[in-house]
N, C-alpha and C positions, 0 to 999 in steps of 0.2 A: 511593512509589507515583504519584502522582500528578505530582510533579515530574519522574520521569521520562519519564511520559506526555507531559508538555508538551514537554520537549526533543525526542522523537521527532515530535512535531506541528509544533513549530517547525524542524525539521530536514527534513522530508521534504512540510511542506505536505500531510498527510493528512487524510483525512477519516474520520469513525468511524460504524457502522455497529452497533449495540447486537445482541448476541445472547446477551445474559445472561439469564437467568428474570428479573431486576430490571425488564426492558422490560415485564412483562406484568401488574406493577401500578403505575399511574400515580403513586402516591405515591411509591414508590421510585425510578422514574426522574427524578422532580423531584430527589432527594435527590442521585442521582448527575450531574445538570445542575447542582444547587446546587455541589457538591464541586469540578466541572470552573471554574466560574467563581470560586471561592474561590481557585481554583490560577492564575490567568491564563490561562486556557484558554477561547477564544472558544465559547460554547455552540453556536454555527451549526456548529461542528466535526461535530457528531451531524447526522447526514443522512439518518439512516433507521434501521430495524429489521427483523429476519429476520421472517420469519414463524412464527406456531405451529401447530406441524403435528401432527395426530394420529396414532394408532395406524395408521391404515387408510392414511396416506400415506407410510408408511414402509417399507424392505425392509429387516424386520429377521427376523433368526432365531428370535425368542423369548428368546435368552438374557439375562435380567435383568440380567446383569453388563455389558451393552454398549446398554441400552437409551436412557441419557442419552444417550452419544457418537454414539448412530445418529440419534436426534432432532435432536441440535445440529447434526452435518454435513449432513443433511438437510435442516434450515432455512436453513443458508449457503448450500448449493448452490442451493436453490430461489430464495434471494435473487440469486445471482450469476445465473442463467439468467433473470429477471424485471427486472434491474436495468441498461438499456443504462448507466448513469451509472458503473459499474464499467470502469474502464479495463482490459483484459484483459492479464493478465501482470504486473500493480503492485497486487497487494493479497495480504494476510495476514491470517491468523486467530489470533488471540490468544487461547488458553484454559487452563484448568487440566483440561479435559476432554481426552482422547486421541480426538479426533478423525477420527484414521487408524482407531481402531477399527473398522470397520463392515465388514457384511456384503455390503455392495454395491462391488463393484471399480469399479466406473464413479466413485461418489460417493468412494472412496479416492483413484483416480489423479485427481481433478478437484483434489484437494485436498493432494495430496502437493506438497513443495516450496514449498507457502506456508503453512505452520503454526509457529507460535513458542509452544512449550507452556510453562506456567508451571506453580508451583507452588502449592497453596492456602499452606502457610506462607509464602513469600516473596513471593510475587507476580511484579510486574515487576520482576524484577533489570536489572543494568547489561549482564548478557550476554543478556538477552532484548531489551533495547533497541536492543544493536548488530545484534543479529540483525533486527530489524524495521526498522532503518534500510537495511540491505542488502538488504530485499527491497523496500523502499517508496521508494529514492531512484529518482529519474529517470535513465533510462541514457544514457550520455554519445552524442550524437550520432555516426552511424555515418561512417567516414572520406569524405574528399570523394573522388569518383574522377575529376574529371574539373576542370582548373584553372578558378577563377572570373575572371572579368575585372575586375579593378580597379577601384574607384571613381570615379565622373566626374570627381572633384575631386582626385585621386591624382597626377597629374599638371598641371603647370602650364604644359606648351609644351615644346619641345624644348629641350635645351641651347643655350646662348650659342657653345659651341666643337663644330665638325663633329666632331672626334676623340673626344670626351668620351663615355665608354661608360657608361650610368645604367642602375641595376638597383633596382627598387623591391619592396619584400618586403612583401607585403599582410599582411592579419590571417590569413588561411589558412595563410600561410606560404610560399605557391607565391612563386617567384622568375620576375618579368617582365622579360625583355630586350629 
């Protein structure tokens, strides 16, 4: 599990925000941090914790089958709303709870497309890791719409023959004639 997490962290340079119930007990969180260190993951990758919300803070119908999911989803959305460091569009939720199983459609829509659901029995599988990497990898830059000028040192002066036709291919792929 932690070897796979390390691969995701190494590939995406992501940060981790704890939403697990383990964050509520300092000794448990210390066990998590020690496990990260033991597997070669810099503990500074953990940059925060979701808030702990009470029942009064939740949009919950009272269905006891969804209380855990509603609480977790609400805590994640609250963190997203109050944390300017979260790069919008480049985040993911990894959980064995179905955080999309909530009564509040605004919470559900906020999380849709960002969730990787694990199973308690198998944890973070390679399939989960592949999904995470796809969600967290930086997007390629948009295509250039205007040709860029070549670097100043790209041309070393005019060719010696006036009939010589020089073409330079810059790193952007733009042909300068």
